[in-house]
Residue, then its C-alpha position, 0 to 999 in steps of 0.5 A: m976660459r971662454v971668449p966673450r961676445l965682442v960683436g956689436l961693441m965699440a972698439v974701446d969696449a971690445r978691448e976692455t972686455a977682452g982684457a978683463q978676461g985675460l985675452l988679447v985683441n987684434a984687428p987685421d983690417r985696422p992697423d991703428f986699432h989701438l986708436a980706434v974708439v967708436d967703430y963697431v965690431v962686426r965679426q970676431y974669431p974665435q966665436p963667442g963661447a969658444a974655450v981658449p987659453r989665457e992670453s989668447m988672441v981674439y981677432v975682430w973686424f970692423d968692416f964686412a968681408e967681400g960678399e958678406g953684405g952689411g946694413g944695405v941701403r936705408e933709403p925710403l922706397i918710392p913708391r912704397p910697397p903695399h901693406g900686405g894682402l892682395p891689392r884692392e880694386l877701387p870702386e868705380p866713380g858714381g858707385p851705389y852710394a854716390m851723391v846725386d845732385s837733384t837741383 
């Protein structure tokens, strides 16, 4: 039997998916795992596709471990970074196409 991919699934879906394959699920970082519904799985062990016997335990985590990062900061950067290429120099005021007032 192969371990299904549980990463990215909500807790309730991860339990159902593993259960349909005859596997058990445990969440070491969540003692109330049986009550969790909308939390998303971010890691699992064994990895998806690993061969395991029926009724094996699959461990899932809902938080990243120390140093693994996460989604990062999603705030807009101000000032915004340039859109690629070298910065272009603006033309000097009164360049070759400047309007001349003849009055």
